[in-house]
TORKOL-4160 file (C-alpha; in steps of 0.2 Angstrom, whole numbers, padded with zeros to 4 digits, m for minus):
285
<pt num="1" X="0868" Y="0724" Z="0367"/>
<pt num="2" X="0881" Y="0738" Z="0373"/>
<pt num="3" X="0882" Y="0756" Z="0373"/>
<pt num="4" X="0864" Y="0760" Z="0375"/>
<pt num="5" X="0857" Y="0776" Z="0369"/>
<pt num="6" X="0839" Y="0783" Z="0370"/>
<pt num="7" X="0837" Y="0777" Z="0352"/>
<pt num="8" X="0841" Y="0760" Z="0358"/>
<pt num="9" X="0827" Y="0760" Z="0371"/>
<pt num="10" X="0815" Y="0768" Z="0359"/>
<pt num="11" X="0819" Y="0754" Z="0347"/>
<pt num="12" X="0815" Y="0739" Z="0358"/>
<pt num="13" X="0800" Y="0731" Z="0351"/>
<pt num="14" X="0787" Y="0720" Z="0360"/>
<pt num="15" X="0785" Y="0702" Z="0358"/>
<pt num="16" X="0772" Y="0689" Z="0362"/>
<pt num="17" X="0780" Y="0686" Z="0379"/>
<pt num="18" X="0788" Y="0698" Z="0391"/>
<pt num="19" X="0807" Y="0699" Z="0389"/>
<pt num="20" X="0821" Y="0709" Z="0397"/>
<pt num="21" X="0838" Y="0716" Z="0391"/>
<pt num="22" X="0852" Y="0721" Z="0403"/>
<pt num="23" X="0867" Y="0733" Z="0402"/>
<pt num="24" X="0879" Y="0737" Z="0417"/>
<pt num="25" X="0865" Y="0732" Z="0430"/>
<pt num="26" X="0852" Y="0742" Z="0421"/>
<pt num="27" X="0837" Y="0732" Z="0416"/>
<pt num="28" X="0824" Y="0736" Z="0403"/>
<pt num="29" X="0808" Y="0724" Z="0404"/>
<pt num="30" X="0798" Y="0725" Z="0388"/>
<pt num="31" X="0779" Y="0719" Z="0390"/>
<pt num="32" X="0769" Y="0712" Z="0375"/>
<pt num="33" X="0758" Y="0728" Z="0377"/>
<pt num="34" X="0773" Y="0738" Z="0372"/>
<pt num="35" X="0776" Y="0745" Z="0389"/>
<pt num="36" X="0794" Y="0746" Z="0395"/>
<pt num="37" X="0800" Y="0748" Z="0413"/>
<pt num="38" X="0817" Y="0751" Z="0420"/>
<pt num="39" X="0825" Y="0741" Z="0434"/>
<pt num="40" X="0842" Y="0741" Z="0442"/>
<pt num="41" X="0850" Y="0724" Z="0448"/>
<pt num="42" X="0855" Y="0728" Z="0466"/>
<pt num="43" X="0857" Y="0717" Z="0481"/>
<pt num="44" X="0853" Y="0702" Z="0470"/>
<pt num="45" X="0836" Y="0708" Z="0465"/>
<pt num="46" X="0828" Y="0718" Z="0451"/>
<pt num="47" X="0822" Y="0734" Z="0459"/>
<pt num="48" X="0809" Y="0744" Z="0449"/>
<pt num="49" X="0815" Y="0762" Z="0446"/>
<pt num="50" X="0802" Y="0769" Z="0433"/>
<pt num="51" X="0792" Y="0768" Z="0417"/>
<pt num="52" X="0803" Y="0770" Z="0401"/>
<pt num="53" X="0789" Y="0781" Z="0393"/>
<pt num="54" X="0791" Y="0794" Z="0407"/>
<pt num="55" X="0809" Y="0791" Z="0413"/>
<pt num="56" X="0823" Y="0795" Z="0400"/>
<pt num="57" X="0838" Y="0784" Z="0399"/>
<pt num="58" X="0850" Y="0797" Z="0406"/>
<pt num="59" X="0839" Y="0798" Z="0422"/>
<pt num="60" X="0837" Y="0779" Z="0424"/>
<pt num="61" X="0856" Y="0778" Z="0423"/>
<pt num="62" X="0858" Y="0791" Z="0437"/>
<pt num="63" X="0846" Y="0782" Z="0448"/>
<pt num="64" X="0855" Y="0766" Z="0445"/>
<pt num="65" X="0871" Y="0774" Z="0450"/>
<pt num="66" X="0864" Y="0781" Z="0466"/>
<pt num="67" X="0856" Y="0765" Z="0471"/>
<pt num="68" X="0872" Y="0755" Z="0468"/>
<pt num="69" X="0882" Y="0768" Z="0477"/>
<pt num="70" X="0871" Y="0767" Z="0492"/>
<pt num="71" X="0872" Y="0748" Z="0491"/>
<pt num="72" X="0891" Y="0748" Z="0492"/>
<pt num="73" X="0890" Y="0760" Z="0507"/>
<pt num="74" X="0879" Y="0748" Z="0516"/>
<pt num="75" X="0864" Y="0759" Z="0516"/>
<pt num="76" X="0848" Y="0749" Z="0517"/>
<pt num="77" X="0832" Y="0752" Z="0507"/>
<pt num="78" X="0820" Y="0761" Z="0517"/>
<pt num="79" X="0806" Y="0751" Z="0524"/>
<pt num="80" X="0789" Y="0749" Z="0515"/>
<pt num="81" X="0780" Y="0748" Z="0531"/>
<pt num="82" X="0766" Y="0761" Z="0534"/>
<pt num="83" X="0766" Y="0771" Z="0550"/>
<pt num="84" X="0753" Y="0760" Z="0558"/>
<pt num="85" X="0762" Y="0744" Z="0553"/>
<pt num="86" X="0778" Y="0751" Z="0560"/>
<pt num="87" X="0771" Y="0755" Z="0577"/>
<pt num="88" X="0764" Y="0738" Z="0578"/>
<pt num="89" X="0781" Y="0730" Z="0575"/>
<pt num="90" X="0790" Y="0721" Z="0590"/>
<pt num="91" X="0805" Y="0733" Z="0587"/>
<pt num="92" X="0795" Y="0748" Z="0591"/>
<pt num="93" X="0784" Y="0741" Z="0605"/>
<pt num="94" X="0800" Y="0735" Z="0614"/>
<pt num="95" X="0808" Y="0751" Z="0611"/>
<pt num="96" X="0793" Y="0761" Z="0618"/>
<pt num="97" X="0791" Y="0750" Z="0633"/>
<pt num="98" X="0810" Y="0753" Z="0637"/>
<pt num="99" X="0811" Y="0771" Z="0634"/>
<pt num="100" X="0794" Y="0778" Z="0640"/>
<pt num="101" X="0786" Y="0776" Z="0657"/>
<pt num="102" X="0769" Y="0781" Z="0649"/>
<pt num="103" X="0770" Y="0767" Z="0635"/>
<pt num="104" X="0752" Y="0762" Z="0636"/>
<pt num="105" X="0745" Y="0780" Z="0636"/>
<pt num="106" X="0757" Y="0785" Z="0621"/>
<pt num="107" X="0751" Y="0770" Z="0611"/>
<pt num="108" X="0733" Y="0774" Z="0614"/>
<pt num="109" X="0736" Y="0792" Z="0609"/>
<pt num="110" X="0745" Y="0786" Z="0593"/>
<pt num="111" X="0730" Y="0775" Z="0588"/>
<pt num="112" X="0717" Y="0788" Z="0593"/>
<pt num="113" X="0723" Y="0804" Z="0585"/>
<pt num="114" X="0738" Y="0800" Z="0574"/>
<pt num="115" X="0735" Y="0784" Z="0565"/>
<pt num="116" X="0718" Y="0790" Z="0558"/>
<pt num="117" X="0728" Y="0803" Z="0548"/>
<pt num="118" X="0746" Y="0796" Z="0546"/>
<pt num="119" X="0742" Y="0777" Z="0548"/>
<pt num="120" X="0741" Y="0772" Z="0529"/>
<pt num="121" X="0757" Y="0783" Z="0524"/>
<pt num="122" X="0773" Y="0773" Z="0522"/>
<pt num="123" X="0785" Y="0778" Z="0536"/>
<pt num="124" X="0799" Y="0782" Z="0523"/>
<pt num="125" X="0787" Y="0795" Z="0514"/>
<pt num="126" X="0783" Y="0805" Z="0530"/>
<pt num="127" X="0791" Y="0822" Z="0527"/>
<pt num="128" X="0788" Y="0840" Z="0533"/>
<pt num="129" X="0774" Y="0842" Z="0520"/>
<pt num="130" X="0765" Y="0828" Z="0528"/>
<pt num="131" X="0768" Y="0834" Z="0545"/>
<pt num="132" X="0762" Y="0851" Z="0541"/>
<pt num="133" X="0746" Y="0844" Z="0533"/>
<pt num="134" X="0743" Y="0834" Z="0550"/>
<pt num="135" X="0746" Y="0850" Z="0560"/>
<pt num="136" X="0733" Y="0859" Z="0549"/>
<pt num="137" X="0721" Y="0845" Z="0550"/>
<pt num="138" X="0722" Y="0845" Z="0569"/>
<pt num="139" X="0721" Y="0863" Z="0571"/>
<pt num="140" X="0708" Y="0869" Z="0558"/>
<pt num="141" X="0697" Y="0854" Z="0557"/>
<pt num="142" X="0698" Y="0847" Z="0574"/>
<pt num="143" X="0700" Y="0864" Z="0583"/>
<pt num="144" X="0714" Y="0857" Z="0594"/>
<pt num="145" X="0725" Y="0869" Z="0604"/>
<pt num="146" X="0744" Y="0870" Z="0599"/>
<pt num="147" X="0749" Y="0863" Z="0616"/>
<pt num="148" X="0740" Y="0847" Z="0611"/>
<pt num="149" X="0746" Y="0846" Z="0594"/>
<pt num="150" X="0764" Y="0848" Z="0600"/>
<pt num="151" X="0761" Y="0833" Z="0612"/>
<pt num="152" X="0756" Y="0824" Z="0596"/>
<pt num="153" X="0771" Y="0829" Z="0587"/>
<pt num="154" X="0782" Y="0823" Z="0601"/>
<pt num="155" X="0774" Y="0806" Z="0599"/>
<pt num="156" X="0778" Y="0807" Z="0580"/>
<pt num="157" X="0796" Y="0812" Z="0583"/>
<pt num="158" X="0798" Y="0797" Z="0595"/>
<pt num="159" X="0791" Y="0785" Z="0581"/>
<pt num="160" X="0802" Y="0792" Z="0568"/>
<pt num="161" X="0818" Y="0792" Z="0580"/>
<pt num="162" X="0815" Y="0774" Z="0583"/>
<pt num="163" X="0812" Y="0770" Z="0564"/>
<pt num="164" X="0829" Y="0779" Z="0561"/>
<pt num="165" X="0838" Y="0770" Z="0575"/>
<pt num="166" X="0833" Y="0753" Z="0569"/>
<pt num="167" X="0836" Y="0758" Z="0551"/>
<pt num="168" X="0818" Y="0757" Z="0544"/>
<pt num="169" X="0822" Y="0774" Z="0537"/>
<pt num="170" X="0838" Y="0782" Z="0531"/>
<pt num="171" X="0835" Y="0800" Z="0535"/>
<pt num="172" X="0827" Y="0808" Z="0551"/>
<pt num="173" X="0817" Y="0824" Z="0548"/>
<pt num="174" X="0818" Y="0838" Z="0560"/>
<pt num="175" X="0800" Y="0843" Z="0565"/>
<pt num="176" X="0800" Y="0861" Z="0572"/>
<pt num="177" X="0791" Y="0864" Z="0588"/>
<pt num="178" X="0774" Y="0873" Z="0589"/>
<pt num="179" X="0773" Y="0889" Z="0598"/>
<pt num="180" X="0762" Y="0886" Z="0613"/>
<pt num="181" X="0755" Y="0897" Z="0626"/>
<pt num="182" X="0763" Y="0893" Z="0643"/>
<pt num="183" X="0750" Y="0902" Z="0652"/>
<pt num="184" X="0752" Y="0911" Z="0668"/>
<pt num="185" X="0765" Y="0906" Z="0681"/>
<pt num="186" X="0757" Y="0897" Z="0696"/>
<pt num="187" X="0754" Y="0908" Z="0711"/>
<pt num="188" X="0756" Y="0901" Z="0729"/>
<pt num="189" X="0742" Y="0907" Z="0741"/>
<pt num="190" X="0748" Y="0918" Z="0755"/>
<pt num="191" X="0745" Y="0913" Z="0774"/>
<pt num="192" X="0732" Y="0927" Z="0775"/>
<pt num="193" X="0723" Y="0919" Z="0759"/>
<pt num="194" X="0724" Y="0902" Z="0767"/>
<pt num="195" X="0716" Y="0908" Z="0783"/>
<pt num="196" X="0702" Y="0917" Z="0774"/>
<pt num="197" X="0698" Y="0902" Z="0763"/>
<pt num="198" X="0697" Y="0890" Z="0778"/>
<pt num="199" X="0687" Y="0902" Z="0788"/>
<pt num="200" X="0674" Y="0905" Z="0774"/>
<pt num="201" X="0672" Y="0886" Z="0771"/>
<pt num="202" X="0668" Y="0883" Z="0790"/>
<pt num="203" X="0656" Y="0898" Z="0791"/>
<pt num="204" X="0638" Y="0891" Z="0791"/>
<pt num="205" X="0630" Y="0908" Z="0795"/>
<pt num="206" X="0614" Y="0910" Z="0785"/>
<pt num="207" X="0613" Y="0892" Z="0779"/>
<pt num="208" X="0599" Y="0880" Z="0782"/>
<pt num="209" X="0602" Y="0862" Z="0788"/>
<pt num="210" X="0602" Y="0855" Z="0770"/>
<pt num="211" X="0614" Y="0867" Z="0764"/>
<pt num="212" X="0626" Y="0864" Z="0778"/>
<pt num="213" X="0625" Y="0845" Z="0775"/>
<pt num="214" X="0629" Y="0847" Z="0757"/>
<pt num="215" X="0645" Y="0857" Z="0760"/>
<pt num="216" X="0651" Y="0848" Z="0776"/>
<pt num="217" X="0665" Y="0839" Z="0767"/>
<pt num="218" X="0672" Y="0854" Z="0759"/>
<pt num="219" X="0684" Y="0860" Z="0773"/>
<pt num="220" X="0692" Y="0843" Z="0774"/>
<pt num="221" X="0694" Y="0842" Z="0755"/>
<pt num="222" X="0702" Y="0859" Z="0753"/>
<pt num="223" X="0713" Y="0856" Z="0768"/>
<pt num="224" X="0719" Y="0840" Z="0760"/>
<pt num="225" X="0722" Y="0849" Z="0744"/>
<pt num="226" X="0732" Y="0863" Z="0753"/>
<pt num="227" X="0743" Y="0852" Z="0763"/>
<pt num="228" X="0747" Y="0839" Z="0750"/>
<pt num="229" X="0745" Y="0848" Z="0733"/>
<pt num="230" X="0734" Y="0833" Z="0727"/>
<pt num="231" X="0723" Y="0836" Z="0712"/>
<pt num="232" X="0704" Y="0836" Z="0714"/>
<pt num="233" X="0702" Y="0819" Z="0705"/>
<pt num="234" X="0715" Y="0811" Z="0716"/>
<pt num="235" X="0707" Y="0818" Z="0732"/>
<pt num="236" X="0689" Y="0812" Z="0727"/>
<pt num="237" X="0696" Y="0795" Z="0723"/>
<pt num="238" X="0705" Y="0793" Z="0740"/>
<pt num="239" X="0700" Y="0777" Z="0750"/>
<pt num="240" X="0703" Y="0773" Z="0768"/>
<pt num="241" X="0718" Y="0762" Z="0763"/>
<pt num="242" X="0726" Y="0777" Z="0755"/>
<pt num="243" X="0725" Y="0787" Z="0772"/>
<pt num="244" X="0729" Y="0773" Z="0784"/>
<pt num="245" X="0747" Y="0766" Z="0786"/>
<pt num="246" X="0751" Y="0749" Z="0794"/>
<pt num="247" X="0756" Y="0757" Z="0811"/>
<pt num="248" X="0751" Y="0775" Z="0809"/>
<pt num="249" X="0736" Y="0784" Z="0805"/>
<pt num="250" X="0744" Y="0795" Z="0792"/>
<pt num="251" X="0755" Y="0792" Z="0777"/>
<pt num="252" X="0768" Y="0804" Z="0771"/>
<pt num="253" X="0764" Y="0809" Z="0753"/>
<pt num="254" X="0778" Y="0818" Z="0744"/>
<pt num="255" X="0769" Y="0832" Z="0735"/>
<pt num="256" X="0771" Y="0851" Z="0733"/>
<pt num="257" X="0760" Y="0861" Z="0745"/>
<pt num="258" X="0749" Y="0875" Z="0738"/>
<pt num="259" X="0752" Y="0886" Z="0753"/>
<pt num="260" X="0766" Y="0898" Z="0756"/>
<pt num="261" X="0780" Y="0891" Z="0767"/>
<pt num="262" X="0784" Y="0903" Z="0781"/>
<pt num="263" X="0795" Y="0892" Z="0791"/>
<pt num="264" X="0782" Y="0893" Z="0805"/>
<pt num="265" X="0772" Y="0878" Z="0813"/>
<pt num="266" X="0755" Y="0878" Z="0805"/>
<pt num="267" X="0740" Y="0871" Z="0814"/>
<pt num="268" X="0731" Y="0866" Z="0798"/>
<pt num="269" X="0739" Y="0848" Z="0799"/>
<pt num="270" X="0733" Y="0846" Z="0817"/>
<pt num="271" X="0716" Y="0852" Z="0812"/>
<pt num="272" X="0715" Y="0840" Z="0797"/>
<pt num="273" X="0720" Y="0825" Z="0808"/>
<pt num="274" X="0707" Y="0830" Z="0821"/>
<pt num="275" X="0693" Y="0831" Z="0807"/>
<pt num="276" X="0699" Y="0814" Z="0800"/>
<pt num="277" X="0698" Y="0807" Z="0817"/>
<pt num="278" X="0680" Y="0813" Z="0819"/>
<pt num="279" X="0675" Y="0806" Z="0802"/>
<pt num="280" X="0682" Y="0789" Z="0807"/>
<pt num="281" X="0673" Y="0789" Z="0823"/>
<pt num="282" X="0657" Y="0794" Z="0814"/>
<pt num="283" X="0659" Y="0781" Z="0801"/>
<pt num="284" X="0661" Y="0768" Z="0814"/>
<pt num="285" X="0645" Y="0773" Z="0823"/>
């Protein structure tokens, strides 16, 4: 059979068994039910390209030509893996461990807040429309702030970048960044404010013994925060091993102090050391 026309395709009759006819790498499979399907013979396989009752011959030929052109250029067929299946591949996990220090947290975030929405979608089918639906889902239904959504989008960008680099997908979509509220710039406390804060914390006037006992740890905690810049959770989780070095009572911790640097010697550190010494002595007793 040569020189196919649309009438040729329409004239193919069903038989008791499925059969196929071929012209120039375009294949038509005719089923006993009468259904006809287009395939293209590329990379030694018949690749399905459409239902002949929906797809016209001229469209089938165009798709065939595109696929054959891509095959000649060495462009691989996009992966059929879903988003969830891809992030579980050795390629992605190895890439993530190598590229990201926070690998485990990022994988946990992917599985908790992204996979439930994107997990079943084939990675090759993730486009801006899918991304916008995800943004609307997180923002309107879950009530998540733009800052958090942008962090999720960063994870999605990383996954798609890896998929593109490893040729699981042939195109890399550009996901626009969310507008986020950066908030107010952090303000450093002045020397006067530091002094007033430390004085208030040590003033027990008007307090009974029980109240004094409840707040006795506050001056030390605040002094640690002011000197080291450590977060509340970091301070509350401190152990004696964190404070004691091998040959010195104090370890040097590289952090950003919360108090203003005036270039003058501050007595706060010495006071803190003294309080620490007192705590050690009382704990021994």
